[in-house]
N, C-alpha and C positions, 0 to 999 in steps of 0.2 A: 182397658186393663188386661183383658185376657190375651190380647195379641202381645202385650208387653211380657206377660208371664211366659208365653211361648218363646219369645226372644231370649229371656233369661234361661229358660229350660234348654234352649239350643246352645247357649254359651256354657251351661253346666256340662252338657254332653261333650262339647268341644274340649273343655278342661279335663274331663275324664279320658278322652282320647289322648290328650297331651300327657297325662300321667302314665298311661299305658306305654306310650313311646318312651317316656323318660325312664320308666322302670326297666324296659328292655335294654335301653342304651346304658343305663347304670350297670346292669349285669355284664354287658359287653365290656364296658370301660374297666370294671373291676377285674375281669378276666385278663385284661391287657396291662394290669398294673396301675390303673387309674387311681388318683388320689383325690379325695373330697376335701374341699375347703369351705369354711364358713358355715359349719353345721348349726351353730348357735342362732344365726339369724333366720335360717330357713323356716322354722315353725311360725315365726312372726309373719313372714311373707305369705305362707299358706293361710294363716288366720285373717290377714288383711283381705286376701282375695275371696275367701269364703264370706267374710263380712260384707264385702261389696255386693256379692250375689244375693245376700239375704236383705241387706239394708235398702238397696234400691227399690225393690218391689214393696217392701214394708213401708218406706217413706211415701210412695205413691198411694198405697192403700190407707195408711193411718192419717196422712195429712191431706188427702184428697188432691194430690197433684194432677193437674190436667195434662192431656196430650196437646201440645201446641205444635201444629204442623210446621210452622216456620222454623222452629227449633228441632223438633223431633225427627223430621226427615233428613236434614243435614247430619244430625248426630248419628242416625242409623247408618248413613253412608260412611261416616268415619269409623263406626264399629266394624262394618264390613271390610273396609280398607285395612283396618288394624289386624283383622283375622287373616287377610291375604298376606300382609307383611309378616305376621307371626309364622305362618306356614311356609313362606319363602325362606325365612331364617331356619326353620326346622329342616326343610329339605336341603338347604345349602350346607348346613353343618352335618347332616346325616347322623351317623352314630355318635358324633361328638356333641350333639345337642342334648341338653338336659335341663330340668327345672332346678337342679342342684348345680353347684360349682364343682365340676369333676374334670380333672385334667389328666390325660394319658401322656406320660412322658415320651418325648421323641416324636410326637405327631406335630406336623407343621401347623402354624396359625392359619386359619381359614381366611382368605382374602377375596373370595369370589362372591357372587350374588350381591345382596345388599351390603355385605361387609366390604365391598369395594369402595363404598361411599361413606360409610360411618362405622365406628367401632362397636356400637351396641344397638343395632337396629331393632332387636327384639324388645328392648326396653322402650323404644319409641312406640312400638305397638302397645305395650302395657300401659304407658302413660296415656296414649290416645284413647284406648278402650276404657280405662278407668275414669276418665273424664266424660267421654261421650255416652257410655252405656246408661248411666243414671239420667243423663240429660235427654235421652230419647223420650222419656216421660216426665221431664221437668223435676227430677229428684235432685235438685241443686245442692241440698245439704249433704247428701251422700257423695256427690261428685266432689264437693269442697273438702270434706273430711278425708275421703279416700286419697285424693290427690296430695294432701298434706302428709298423711301417713306414708303413702307410697314414696314420696320424695325423700323422706328420712330413710326408709328402708333401701331405696335404690342407691342412696349415697353410700351406705354401708356395703351393699351388694356389689356395686361397681368397683369400689376400692378393693374388696376381697378378690373379685374376679380378675382385675388388672394385675394384682400382686401374684395370683396363682398362675396366670398366663406368663407373666414375666419370669417367674421362677423356673418354668419348664421350657420357655422359648426366649432365651436371653438375646 
């Protein structure tokens, strides 16, 4: 359990680093005339991600979920791969990356890095991590609930993001 708490703590630190990058990028985007879309769904996304990071270790502790090596190690590998994909997205988008949907008019659509192969690779990382992180320590209930909630939120988010990008890059 303590190793799992360390993993969760590292993910929390990673999220804080993301928020620092996002805050800096938001200030830059606003200085360039950036427009934010989908403000209403953003707090729900934050709530879901915080709930994931609280619920997974709580489920392990409260329900006595065991670490099963045959499940835990592959899930840890997926968590690490998801982090790598996420940071590849962040570095590819540069100043255009954000946790919010912010579009700077006139900037071209990014088509390099992982965006060469898929439209929303960051959300692939989010889905993979949201499923795998709880399953590292067999917190299957958290994995199931987060995946369902995240699917609903991503349906809204991707619709908003696609519309925002289309309005600025016809």
